[in-house]
C-alpha positions as CSV (number, residue, x, y, z in Angstrom):
1,X,-4.4,-88.8,-64.4
2,X,-7.6,-90.5,-63.4
3,X,-10.3,-90.4,-65.9
4,X,-13.8,-91.1,-64.8
5,X,-16.4,-91.7,-67.4
6,X,-20.1,-91.3,-66.7
7,X,-22.9,-92.2,-68.8
8,X,-25.9,-90.1,-69.3
9,X,-29.4,-91.2,-70.2
10,X,-28.4,-91.4,-73.9
11,X,-25.6,-93.8,-73.2
12,X,-22.9,-91.2,-73.9
13,X,-19.8,-90.5,-71.8
14,X,-19.8,-87.0,-70.1
15,X,-16.3,-86.9,-68.6
16,X,-15.2,-84.1,-71.0
17,X,-16.9,-81.3,-69.0
18,X,-15.4,-82.4,-65.7
19,X,-12.0,-82.6,-67.1
20,X,-12.1,-79.2,-68.7
21,X,-13.2,-77.7,-65.3
22,X,-10.4,-79.4,-63.5
23,X,-7.8,-78.1,-65.9
24,X,-9.2,-74.5,-65.7
25,X,-9.0,-74.6,-61.9
26,X,-5.4,-75.9,-61.9
27,X,-4.5,-73.2,-64.5
28,X,-5.7,-70.4,-62.2
29,X,-3.8,-71.8,-59.2
30,X,-0.6,-71.9,-61.3
31,X,-1.1,-68.3,-62.5
32,X,-1.6,-67.1,-58.9
33,X,1.5,-68.9,-57.8
34,X,3.6,-67.5,-60.6
35,X,2.4,-64.0,-59.9
36,X,3.3,-64.3,-56.2
37,X,6.8,-65.6,-57.1
38,X,7.4,-62.7,-59.5
39,X,6.3,-60.2,-56.9
40,X,8.7,-61.6,-54.3
41,X,11.5,-61.6,-56.8
42,X,10.9,-58.0,-57.8
43,X,10.6,-56.9,-54.1
44,X,13.9,-58.7,-53.2
45,X,15.7,-56.9,-56.1
46,X,14.4,-53.5,-55.0
47,X,15.1,-53.9,-51.3
48,X,18.6,-55.5,-51.6
49,X,20.4,-52.2,-52.7
50,X,19.2,-50.5,-49.5
51,X,21.1,-53.0,-47.4
52,X,23.9,-53.4,-49.9
53,X,24.7,-49.7,-50.4
54,X,24.3,-47.5,-47.3
55,X,26.0,-44.5,-48.9
56,X,23.6,-44.2,-51.8
57,X,20.8,-42.7,-49.7
58,X,19.5,-40.4,-52.4
59,X,19.5,-43.3,-55.0
60,X,17.5,-45.6,-52.8
61,X,14.9,-43.0,-51.8
62,X,12.8,-43.3,-55.0
63,X,12.6,-47.1,-55.0
64,X,11.7,-47.1,-51.3
65,X,8.8,-44.7,-52.1
66,X,7.7,-47.0,-54.9
67,X,7.5,-49.9,-52.6
68,X,5.5,-47.9,-50.1
69,X,3.1,-47.1,-52.9
70,X,2.7,-50.7,-53.9
71,X,2.5,-51.9,-50.4
72,X,0.3,-49.1,-49.0
73,X,-1.9,-51.4,-46.9
74,X,1.1,-52.7,-44.8
75,X,4.0,-50.2,-45.1
76,X,2.5,-46.7,-45.1
77,X,0.8,-46.7,-41.6
78,X,4.1,-47.7,-40.0
79,X,6.0,-44.9,-41.6
80,X,3.3,-42.3,-41.0
81,X,3.1,-43.0,-37.2
82,X,6.9,-42.9,-36.8
83,X,7.3,-39.2,-37.5
84,X,4.6,-38.0,-35.0
85,X,6.1,-40.2,-32.3
86,X,9.5,-38.5,-32.8
87,X,8.0,-35.1,-32.9
88,X,6.1,-35.7,-29.6
89,X,9.3,-36.8,-27.9
90,X,11.2,-33.7,-29.2
91,X,8.3,-31.5,-28.1
92,X,8.3,-33.0,-24.6
93,X,12.1,-32.5,-24.3
94,X,11.7,-28.9,-25.4
95,X,8.9,-28.3,-22.9
96,X,11.0,-29.7,-20.1
97,X,13.9,-27.4,-21.1
98,X,11.5,-24.4,-21.2
99,X,10.2,-25.2,-17.7
100,X,13.7,-25.5,-16.4
101,X,14.7,-22.2,-18.1
102,X,11.7,-20.4,-16.6
103,X,12.4,-21.8,-13.1
104,X,16.0,-20.7,-13.3
105,X,15.0,-17.3,-14.5
106,X,12.4,-17.0,-11.8
107,X,15.1,-17.6,-9.2
108,X,16.9,-14.6,-10.6
109,X,13.8,-12.4,-10.6
110,X,11.2,-13.3,-13.2
111,X,9.1,-10.4,-14.5
112,X,5.4,-10.3,-13.5
113,X,4.6,-7.0,-15.2
114,X,6.2,-3.8,-16.5
115,X,5.4,-0.5,-18.1
116,X,5.9,3.3,-18.1
117,X,5.3,5.6,-15.1
118,X,7.1,8.9,-16.1
119,X,5.5,12.3,-16.0
120,X,6.4,12.6,-19.7
121,X,5.6,9.0,-20.4
122,X,8.6,6.8,-21.1
123,X,11.1,8.9,-19.1
124,X,10.5,6.3,-16.3
125,X,9.8,2.6,-16.5
126,X,8.8,0.0,-13.9
127,X,9.3,-3.7,-13.5
128,X,7.7,-6.0,-10.9
129,X,9.4,-9.4,-10.5
130,X,8.3,-12.6,-8.8
131,X,10.4,-11.9,-5.7
132,X,8.1,-9.0,-5.0
133,X,10.5,-6.2,-5.9
134,X,9.1,-3.2,-7.8
135,X,12.0,-1.4,-9.5
136,X,11.6,2.1,-11.0
137,X,14.3,3.5,-13.2
138,X,14.9,6.2,-15.7
139,X,15.4,10.0,-15.5
140,X,13.1,12.8,-14.3
141,X,9.8,13.0,-12.4
142,X,7.2,10.3,-11.8
143,X,3.7,10.7,-12.9
144,X,1.1,11.8,-10.3
145,X,-1.9,9.5,-9.7
146,X,-5.1,9.7,-7.7
147,X,-7.5,7.4,-5.8
148,X,-9.6,7.2,-9.0
149,X,-6.7,7.1,-11.5
150,X,-4.3,4.6,-9.9
151,X,-0.7,3.7,-10.6
152,X,-0.2,1.0,-13.3
153,X,1.0,-1.6,-10.8
154,X,-2.1,-1.1,-8.6
155,X,-3.7,-4.4,-9.7
156,X,-0.6,-6.2,-8.5
157,X,-0.1,-4.1,-5.3
158,X,-0.6,-7.1,-3.0
159,X,2.5,-8.8,-4.7
160,X,4.8,-5.8,-4.0
161,X,7.1,-6.5,-1.0
162,X,9.8,-3.9,-1.6
163,X,10.3,-0.8,-3.7
164,X,13.6,0.2,-5.3
165,X,13.7,3.6,-6.8
166,X,17.0,3.9,-8.8
167,X,19.2,7.0,-9.2
168,X,17.9,9.4,-11.8
169,X,14.3,9.4,-10.5
170,X,13.5,12.9,-9.1
171,X,10.1,12.4,-7.5
172,X,7.6,10.0,-6.0
173,X,4.2,10.7,-7.5
174,X,0.9,11.3,-5.8
175,X,-0.7,8.0,-4.8
176,X,2.3,6.1,-6.2
177,X,2.2,3.2,-3.8
178,X,-1.2,3.7,-2.3
179,X,-2.5,0.7,-0.4
180,X,0.5,-1.6,-1.2
181,X,-0.6,-3.7,1.8
182,X,2.4,-6.0,1.9
183,X,5.1,-3.5,1.2
184,X,7.8,-3.7,3.9
185,X,10.8,-1.6,2.7
186,X,11.5,1.3,0.4
187,X,14.8,2.5,-1.0
188,X,14.9,6.1,-2.3
189,X,17.9,7.6,-4.1
190,X,19.5,10.9,-3.2
191,X,18.1,12.6,-6.3
192,X,14.5,12.5,-5.2
193,X,13.3,16.0,-4.4
194,X,9.7,15.5,-3.4
195,X,7.3,12.8,-2.1
196,X,3.8,13.3,-3.3
197,X,0.6,13.2,-1.4
198,X,-0.7,9.8,-0.3
199,X,2.4,8.3,-1.9
200,X,2.7,5.5,0.7
201,X,-0.8,5.8,2.3
202,X,-2.1,2.6,4.0
203,X,1.1,0.7,3.5
204,X,0.4,-1.0,6.8
205,X,3.5,-3.3,6.8
206,X,6.1,-0.6,6.0
207,X,8.4,-0.5,9.0
208,X,11.3,1.8,8.2
209,X,11.7,4.7,5.8
210,X,14.8,6.8,5.2
211,X,14.0,10.0,3.4
212,X,17.2,11.0,1.5
213,X,18.9,14.4,1.7
214,X,17.6,16.6,-1.1
215,X,13.9,16.0,-0.5
216,X,12.3,19.4,0.1
217,X,8.7,18.6,0.5
218,X,6.5,15.7,1.8
219,X,3.0,15.8,0.5
220,X,-0.3,15.5,2.4
221,X,-1.0,12.0,3.9
222,X,2.3,10.7,2.4
223,X,2.6,8.0,5.1
224,X,-1.0,8.1,6.4
225,X,-2.1,4.8,7.8
226,X,1.4,3.2,7.8
227,X,0.5,1.5,11.1
228,X,3.7,-0.6,11.1
229,X,6.1,2.3,10.7
230,X,8.4,2.5,13.7
231,X,10.9,5.1,12.8
232,X,11.5,7.7,10.1
233,X,14.4,10.1,9.4
234,X,13.5,13.4,7.9
235,X,16.5,15.3,6.4
236,X,17.3,18.9,7.0
237,X,16.5,19.7,3.4
238,X,12.8,19.3,4.1
239,X,11.1,22.7,4.5
240,X,7.5,21.6,4.2
241,X,5.5,18.8,5.8
242,X,2.0,18.5,4.6
243,X,-1.1,17.7,6.7
244,X,-1.7,14.2,7.9
245,X,1.7,13.0,6.7
246,X,2.1,10.5,9.5
247,X,-1.5,10.3,10.6
248,X,-2.4,6.8,11.9
249,X,1.2,5.7,12.2
250,X,0.4,4.0,15.5
251,X,3.8,2.2,15.9
252,X,5.9,5.3,15.3
253,X,7.9,5.9,18.5
254,X,10.1,8.8,17.6
255,X,10.6,11.3,14.8
256,X,13.0,14.3,14.4
257,X,11.6,17.3,12.6
258,X,14.4,19.2,10.8
259,X,15.3,22.8,11.5
260,X,14.2,24.0,8.1
261,X,10.5,23.1,8.7
262,X,8.4,26.2,9.4
263,X,5.0,24.7,10.0
264,X,3.5,21.4,11.2
265,X,0.3,20.8,9.2
266,X,-3.0,19.7,10.5
267,X,-3.3,16.1,11.7
268,X,0.4,15.5,10.9
269,X,0.9,13.1,13.8
270,X,-2.8,12.3,14.4
271,X,-3.3,9.0,16.2
272,X,0.5,8.3,16.6
273,X,-0.3,6.5,19.9
274,X,3.3,5.1,20.4
275,X,5.0,8.5,20.0
276,X,6.8,9.2,23.3
277,X,8.7,12.4,22.6
278,X,8.7,15.3,20.2
279,X,11.2,18.1,19.7
280,X,9.7,20.9,17.6
281,X,12.4,23.0,16.0
282,X,12.8,26.8,16.6
283,X,11.9,27.6,13.0
284,X,8.3,26.4,13.3
285,X,5.8,29.3,13.5
286,X,2.5,27.3,13.5
287,X,1.1,24.0,14.7
288,X,-2.0,22.9,12.8
289,X,-5.3,21.6,14.1
290,X,-5.2,18.0,15.3
291,X,-1.4,17.9,14.7
292,X,-0.8,15.6,17.7
293,X,-4.3,14.5,18.4
294,X,-4.5,11.1,20.2
295,X,-0.7,10.8,20.8
296,X,-1.5,9.0,24.0
297,X,2.1,8.1,24.8
298,X,3.5,11.6,24.5
299,X,4.8,12.7,27.9
300,X,6.2,16.1,27.2
301,X,6.5,18.7,24.5
302,X,8.4,22.0,24.2
303,X,6.8,24.5,21.9
304,X,9.5,26.9,20.5
305,X,9.4,30.7,20.9
306,X,8.7,31.2,17.2
307,X,5.2,29.6,17.3
308,X,2.4,32.2,17.2
309,X,-0.6,29.9,16.8
310,X,-1.7,26.4,18.0
311,X,-4.6,25.0,16.1
312,X,-7.8,23.5,17.6
313,X,-7.5,20.1,19.2
314,X,-3.7,20.1,18.4
315,X,-2.9,18.0,21.5
316,X,-6.3,16.6,22.3
317,X,-6.3,13.1,23.8
318,X,-2.6,13.2,24.7
319,X,-3.5,11.3,27.9
320,X,0.1,11.0,29.2
321,X,1.2,14.6,28.5
322,X,2.3,15.8,32.0
323,X,3.9,19.0,31.0
324,X,3.8,21.6,28.3
325,X,5.5,24.9,27.8
326,X,3.6,27.5,25.8
327,X,6.0,30.3,24.6
328,X,5.3,34.0,24.9
329,X,4.9,34.5,21.2
330,X,1.6,32.4,21.0
331,X,-1.4,34.7,20.5
332,X,-4.0,32.1,19.8
333,X,-4.8,28.8,21.6
334,X,-7.4,27.0,19.5
335,X,-10.6,25.3,20.5
336,X,-10.0,22.2,22.7
337,X,-6.2,22.4,22.1
338,X,-5.4,20.4,25.2
339,X,-8.7,18.7,25.8
340,X,-8.6,15.4,27.7
341,X,-4.9,15.7,28.5
342,X,-5.8,13.9,31.7
343,X,-2.2,13.8,33.1
344,X,-1.5,17.5,32.7
345,X,-1.2,19.0,36.2
346,X,-0.2,22.6,35.6
347,X,0.0,25.1,32.8
348,X,1.2,28.6,32.3
349,X,-0.5,30.6,29.7
350,X,1.7,33.4,28.1
351,X,0.9,37.1,28.3
352,X,0.5,37.3,24.5
353,X,-2.7,35.1,24.6
354,X,-5.9,37.2,24.6
355,X,-8.6,34.5,24.6
356,X,-9.1,30.9,25.8
357,X,-11.9,28.8,24.3
358,X,-12.3,25.2,25.5
359,X,-8.5,24.9,25.4
360,X,-8.2,22.8,28.6
361,X,-11.6,21.0,28.7
362,X,-11.6,17.7,30.6
363,X,-8.0,18.1,31.9
364,X,-9.1,16.2,35.0
365,X,-5.6,16.3,36.7
366,X,-5.1,20.1,36.2
367,X,-4.6,21.6,39.7
368,X,-3.5,25.1,38.9
369,X,-3.5,27.5,36.0
370,X,-2.1,31.0,35.6
371,X,-4.1,33.3,33.4
372,X,-2.1,36.3,32.3
373,X,-3.3,39.9,32.3
374,X,-3.5,40.1,28.5
375,X,-6.5,37.7,28.4
376,X,-9.8,39.6,27.9
377,X,-12.1,36.7,27.4
378,X,-12.5,33.3,29.0
379,X,-14.5,31.5,26.4
380,X,-17.0,28.8,26.5
381,X,-16.0,25.5,28.1
382,X,-12.4,26.9,28.7
383,X,-11.9,24.8,31.8
384,X,-15.0,22.5,31.8
385,X,-14.4,19.2,33.5
386,X,-11.2,20.2,35.2
387,X,-12.3,18.3,38.3
388,X,-9.0,18.7,40.2
389,X,-8.7,22.5,39.7
390,X,-8.9,24.1,43.2
391,X,-8.1,27.7,42.6
392,X,-8.2,30.1,39.6
393,X,-7.3,33.8,39.5
394,X,-9.0,35.7,36.8
395,X,-7.1,38.9,35.8
396,X,-8.6,42.4,35.8
397,X,-8.6,42.7,32.0
398,X,-11.2,39.9,31.5
399,X,-14.6,41.3,30.4
400,X,-16.6,38.1,29.8
401,X,-16.9,34.5,31.2
402,X,-18.4,32.2,28.5
403,X,-20.9,29.4,28.4
404,X,-19.9,26.5,30.7
405,X,-16.5,28.0,31.3
406,X,-15.9,26.3,34.6
407,X,-18.6,23.7,34.6
408,X,-17.9,20.5,36.5
409,X,-14.9,21.9,38.2
410,X,-15.9,19.9,41.3
411,X,-12.8,20.8,43.4
412,X,-13.1,24.6,42.9
413,X,-13.8,26.1,46.3
414,X,-13.8,29.8,45.7
415,X,-13.9,32.3,42.8
416,X,-13.2,36.0,42.6
417,X,-14.7,37.7,39.5
418,X,-12.9,41.0,38.7
419,X,-14.6,44.3,38.3
420,X,-14.2,44.5,34.6
421,X,-16.5,41.5,33.9
422,X,-19.8,42.5,32.4
423,X,-21.3,39.1,31.4
424,X,-21.4,35.6,32.7
425,X,-22.6,32.9,30.4
426,X,-25.1,30.1,31.1
427,X,-23.9,27.2,33.2
428,X,-20.6,29.0,33.8
429,X,-20.1,27.5,37.2
430,X,-22.7,24.7,37.0
431,X,-21.9,21.5,39.0
432,X,-19.0,23.1,40.9
433,X,-20.1,21.1,43.9
434,X,-17.3,22.4,46.2
435,X,-17.8,26.1,45.5
436,X,-18.8,27.9,48.7
437,X,-18.1,31.6,48.0
438,X,-18.5,33.8,44.8
439,X,-18.3,37.5,44.6
440,X,-20.1,39.1,41.6
441,X,-19.0,42.7,40.9
442,X,-21.4,45.5,40.2
443,X,-20.3,45.9,36.6
444,X,-21.9,42.6,35.6
445,X,-25.0,43.3,33.5
446,X,-25.8,39.9,32.1
447,X,-26.0,36.5,33.9
448,X,-27.0,33.5,31.9
449,X,-29.3,30.6,32.8
450,X,-28.3,28.2,35.6
451,X,-24.9,29.8,36.2
452,X,-24.6,28.1,39.6
453,X,-26.7,25.1,38.9
454,X,-25.6,22.1,41.0
455,X,-23.5,24.1,43.4
């Protein structure tokens, strides 16, 4: 060891202080080195059993935890981050499996929504699946709904493509499938007894409907506005067809009304502009107002003997209707019943009819008409606008000719008014520009304004 002696001002050596400092410093280094060697030795002894004995998992757990505690700054973060990484991978795998399961289930008809729709609550249930099928099952009658209290699937109505009503269901409720705009097909079971009002109203894409045997009634406006409906089969079990049932079915070309039906309600076939033929069964006794209004493709119709009344405007606007047979049993032909049937060339009015009011107005192709002896009144506008009418014989029993009864009959050349007539309404023969001769009997006591204006 090198000893350096220094002399202070008092001529004394001062090396002792430097020597003690050097020894103290070397001692600290030795202590640190010894502590490090001991720590390495202890660590080696604790870790070695982990590699030496793989079967003693439980025995090595505690020492491993002890090491983690002593080496917290370096070991703990590594172990803490391992678990979350594994969990994330497991979660990802689970998510992938779930997506695959959902996709597989969706292919088989995944459920969008479901609930109850029975008259008694849970007696009927419904399920809507992603393929657009609404299935109704259970036993008994369906609940009736309205335009303000809609069916439970109404909010999903644009997703409904087909409806399957399973056996056991006994009715289709009011407004059940109202405005299901994308509905194309319906399957009804044999047990259904009634179809409620507006049940399929405004289902514009519905093309075909088979009403099963057993149905006895079809409610008002049941298929109103089904503009895509081309054909419909009504079974013999149906006894009642409500008003406007097929109103606005502009693509409907043919329909057979069963024998059991006794009346055709108002506006039943209103606006069925593609309907070409119609056979009305013998059991029908009345045809409601507007029943065939605007059926512009209808070429002929036979009204059976049992019919006693034809409602107002029943055949108005049937522009291709060329022939019509009115049976003897009819006592009342309503207001404007055949108005604007511009292809109608001739008509025979039965003896049972007693009055005619506007019935043939604007039938511009009507050439001849036979008015029976039973008629006592030719009402207002009865033949107004029949511009092709050349000759009319008014029977002896007629007592009055109404307002504008023959107005605008521009081809009418002569008119004989019978002795029994007592009054002629205003404009009765106005604008009959071809009329050259009229005989007014002595019994006439009242002649309205401008009776022969424009003649």
